[in-house]
N, C-alpha and C positions, 0 to 999 in steps of 0.2 A: 559645508552645510547647504542642503537643498532648500531654496526659498519657496519652492512650489508647494501649495497645499492641494492634496488629493481628496476626492470624495471618500475613497476607500483605499487603504493599503492592505494588500494581501501578502502574507508571509508564507511562501511555499507554492510551487507550481505543479504539484501532483494532481490527482483526480479532483480533490475539493478546490484547491486554489485555482486551478485552470477553469473549472466549471463556474465558480463564483465570478471570476474576472470576466469570462465570456458573457455571462448573463448580464452583468452590470454594464458593460460597454454597449451592449445591445440597447440599453436604456439611456445611452448617452452620458453615463457617469464617468468621471475622471478617475482612472484606476492605476495604481502602481503595484506591480507584481515583482516581489523580491525572491530570488532563488539562490540558495547557497551553492548549488552545483554549477557546472559550466553549460554553455549553450553550444554543444558540439554535436555533429551528426552521430546518430546511434548506429552501432555496429554489433551484430550478434556474432562476435568472435571471442576467443579467450581474452585477447587484449582489450576488446570492447567491454566485456564484463568487468575486468579488473579496473578499468578506468572509472567506472561509476559505482560499483558495488562497495558498500561499507557495512562491515559487521559491527554489532554492538551487543554486549552481554545482557541477558535477561535473567540469568541464574547461574548456579554452579555448573560449569562445563556445558552451557547451553547458550548459543548465540543466535540472534536473528540478523537478517540482512535487509538493508534498504538501499536505495539508489540516490546518489547525489548528482542530479542532472535535471535540466529542464524537462518537465513531464513526470518527474519523480519515479516511483516504483513501477509504474506501468511500462517502463523501459525494460524491466526484467520479469514482469509477472507472466503467469501461464495463460491468461485469457479465459479462465474458468468463469462462468456466469451463473451465480445462484441468486435468484430474485428474493427480495425481502418477503417475509410471510406475515400473517396475522400475529404470530408470536414476536416477530421483530418489532412490529408497530407497538405491541403491548409493552415490550421492554423499554422502548423509546418514550412511550407516552404520546406518540405522534402518529397520525394517519398520513402516510405518504402516497396513497393510492393515486392521487391526481398527478403528482410528480412522476410516479412510476410509469404511467401511461405515456407521459411526454417523453421520458427517456427511452422507452421501448420503441417509440416511433422514430427516434433519431439514430439510435445506435445499431450497428450490425450484429444483432443478436441472432445466432444461427444454431439450428439443430443439425449437428454434423451426422453423417451417415457412416456405414461401415467402410465406404470408399476411402475415408480419411484415416483409417487405422493402418499403421505401419505393420509389417510382418511380425515384429516382436510383440506388438500389442495384441494381435490376433492370437498368438501363442498363449499369452497370459490370460486373455479373456476365455479362451476355450478350456484351458486347464482349470481356471477358477469355477467355471460353470459345471465341469465334471465333478468337482468336489462339493457342489452345492452353494457356491457363492457367485450368483449371476451379477455381472456388472452392467450398469446403465451408462449411456453416453450423456455427458452434461450438455447443457446449452453452453455456447462459447461466444465470446466477444470477438468474432472473426468474420471478416468479409470473404465469403466463399468464392467470390469472383476473382480474388487474388490468389487462389489456391488451385492452379491448373492440375486437372486430373486427381484432385484430392490430396495433392502434395503439401507438405508443411511450408508455410511462408511467414517469416517474421513480420513483413510489411502488412500481412492480412490482419494482425491483431490490432484492435483499437488501442490508441495510446493518448494520454492526456496532452501530449505535445501538440496534437491536432487542435485542441481547444485553445492552447496557449497561442498558437499561430493565428487562429481566428480572432482572438482577443486583441492581439497586437495589430492585426490588419485593420481592426475597427477603432484603434486609437489608444489601447492600453499601453503603458510603459513597462517594459520588462528590463530588469537589471539582474543579470546572472553574476555568479561569483560574489554574491552579497550575503554575508553571514550576519543575521540579525543578532545583536548582542543583548538588547533589552527593549522593552516597551516603555515609552515615556508616559508617565502618569502624572497628572496635575489635578488636584482637587477631586480625587477619587474617580477621575475619568481618564481613559487612554486618549492621548492626543497625537501620538507619533511613535516612531521607532528609531533606534540607533543601530546602524549596521556597519560592518567592516567590509569594504569593497576591495577585493583582491585585484591588483593591477600588475600584470607582468608576473615574472617568476617569484620575485621576492617582495615586491611592493604591495602595500595595502593602505587604504585611507578610511578613516572613521568619519561617518556621515550621520547627520540627523535629518529626518524628513517628517512632515506633519500631515495628518489626515483626520477627517471627521469621524471615520470608523476604521477600526483595526481588526482584521480577521487573521487569526493564527491557524494556518493549515500546514504547519512545518513537519507534520508526521510525528509518530510516537517517540522516536529517538530525541527530538528537540523540543516538542511542545511542553512537556512537563516542566523542564527547567525554565523556559520563558515565563510560564505562568507562576511558578514558585517565586522567581525573582521579581515578578510584578506585584506580588502580594496576595495572590489567589491562595486561599486556605484549603487544607485537607485534600490536596491533589493525590489521587490514588487511594482514597480512604477505604474503598472496598477491595483493594487489591487490583489485579488485572488478569486477563487470560492471554495466552500466547500460542495456543494450538501446537504443542510439541509434535514433531514428526521424525520419522526415520525411514530408511529404505533398505530393502534386501536385494542384492544383485546376484546374478548367476550367468554362466555362459553356456550357449548351445552351439557346438562346433558346426560350421556350415550354414548357420542362419544368416540371412542377408537383410539385416535391418536397415532402416533409414531414419532420417529426422522425423520427429513427431511432436505433436502438441502435448506437453506434459500434463497429466492429470485429466485427460479426456474422459476416462471411465472410472466409476466408483461403485463400491458396494458398502452399504451401511450395515456394519456388523452389530450395532446396538451398543448400549452401555457407554456411549460417547466415543466409540471407535469406528473409524471408516478406513478402508484401504482401496487402492486403485492401481491401475496400470502406471508403471513408472517410466515408460518410454519417453525419450527426450531428444534434443538435438545433440549432435556430436560435440559442439562447443561446450554446452552445459554439462555433458557427460564428462568431458575432460576436467572441467572445474570440480565436479564431484569427486573424481578419482584423485585429483591433486589434494583436495581438502581432506580426504580420507587416507592419504599417503599410499595409494595404490598405483604407483608409478608404472608397474608392469602392465597395467590394464588401460593405459592412456589411449591406446588405439584399438581397443576391443569393442567399440561402440556397435558395429554391425552384428556381432554375435552375442550381445548382452541382452538379457531380459531382466526386468525388475518390477518390484511391487512397492508402492509407497504406502505408509501407514501413518495416520494422523489421529490425535486425541483431542477431543473437545474438553479442555481442562476447566476446572472450577476457578472462580475468582479467588485469588489468594496472592500472597507476596506483598511487596510494598514498593513505594517510590521513595528513593533516598532524598536527603535534603539537597543533594546536588542534581536531582532530577533523573537519576539513573533507576534502572529496574533491578529488582532482586526477588527471585522466586525459587522455591525448592519443591519439586514434585513430590507428592505423597507416595508412600509404599503402594497404596492401592492403584494410583495412576500409573506407576512404573510397572505394576503387575499386569494391568490392562494392555500396556504397550508390549510387554513380553509375550502375552498370549497371542496378540495379533501378529507379532513377529513370527511366532511358530506357525501360524496359518500361512503367512506369506512364504515361508520356507517350503511348506508342503506344496503350495501352488507351483513354485518354481521346480521343485523336485518332480512333481507330477508331469511338468512340461518337458522334463528331460534335462534340466539344467544341472551343471556341475560347478565346482569351485564357488559355492555360495558364501557370501559374507554380508554382514550388516554394517550400515553406515553409522556414523556418529549421530547423536540426537541433536536436532536443530529446532528452532522456534520460528513461528510466524510473527508477523508484526503485532505487538501487544495492543489489546483493546480493552474496553471496560474501565478505562482510567478515570473518565469524567462522566457524570450522570446528570441528565436533565432533572431538575427539581432539587438537586443537591449542589452541584457545582455550577450549573448553567440554568437559565430560564428556558422557556419553550422556544425562544428565538435564538438559542445557543449563545446568549450573552452571559458573560461572567458577572460577578458581583461588582466588578469594576466597570463603570459605565463605558459604553462604546467599544468594549473589548470582547470579541467573539472568538469561538473556537469551532472549527469544522474540519475534522480529519479522523483517522482511525481511532484516536483517543476516545471519541464519543460513541464508538460502536458497542452496543450492548449484547450482540448475538454472536457467539463463537461458532455457531453451526453453519454459517453461510460465508461465502466469499464477499468482501465488503464493497466491491467497486460500485455496483448498481445502487445500493443503499446510500452510499456516500454521495453519489451524484444527485440522488433525490433530495437529500438533506441540503446539499449545496444550492440547488435550485430554490428550495424553500427559503433558505437564508438570504439569497440574492433578492428575492421578492420583498422580504422584510426590510432589507437595507435600502432598497429603492424607495419604499414607502416612508421609512423613517428619515431619509435624507431630505424629504420635501421641507421639513421644518428645522433642519440642522442649523445651528448657530455658526456664524463665521468668526471664529476666535483666533485662528492661527496667524492671519496676516499681521496683527498687532504684535504678537510674540516674535514673529520673524523679523519685523522692523527693529524690535528691541535687541535681538541677538545680532543683527547686522551692525547696530550702533556699538555693541560691546566688542565684536570681533573685527570691526572695520570692513 
């Protein structure tokens, strides 16, 4: 048992958890950051991906992928930056424009140029344009100074691990390999958490730790179960979205492709469908080929061109009593993906590609699970006092990549926590003394 009481316990060290912890310690708050994954160096290799990537089902024959490591899914993400819009604010019921300006001043948000396009990307862009589907280059969370001559660099992408390091340097406590089992609730208020701390290859120790405020930023795979087990009602009552996606691949003999930022370019087809350049790194390409059982193509990265297709799906499906996700795409949604796939094939054929095949359907991280005004108040607090949620679960907008919006929400939450902590009651020490007496 940990006899220390923290101002705030943050569960999860991804985009939200890292941002909340960083902002709180800047205000001299005592913060504990619990991360289920390990705190090991990130490596963009096939073995590196396998070490942190974790698949979880969201529906029949459709899985999403998250990352169990300090810094969360930003260790695997593409670096695409889509800023929140007025529509995002309307769905949230919050205006985050002040926080957005703060985030934009701090982060390496870059408009990349054609210089950054790999040869296989240029081929796809030109072919799409010829067929009437011009692609635009996204803003990216990339430090261009770390991309010599426009070449891809894993280190150039912003990662939440940076904020974790800053929080720890300023006094936050980070415990990795810590799987939170439940939130401790007393008198309708959250007062701590119970977590299993993995120690060594086989060992693990169950711990309790107390805090004045508890923030769940565990990510969509884990957050629903923690909330359900804590007594939060109607989790996922509106269903969820998961942005299903697939890719079409082809080969062009003689093409000399190289590593690229995946998803740099996009065309909005309308009706909830978008597609873009699917160029990626050789390591990620091998992972795609393995997952699609295309072993003969493992080393075909330099000659491969690809188009990625994504659907902005409607809220549907349900959260199971065990906190799992279950969704079945409608015939209309499947038909939309099929039509977009046909366009993707035409783009590759027009580029001269052969041996074209479609990947299996995958899902993005589920969102739209929790809603402000229904499950949370405007400060992201649940109906259980001092228990807050800030992660992809609260994202209401399936049309944008969530990173920037989540950082804005995290900053807003941190401000609220700092303000509310000024009058927080000191209740844990007496409880700690009581447990010490019981357990010796």
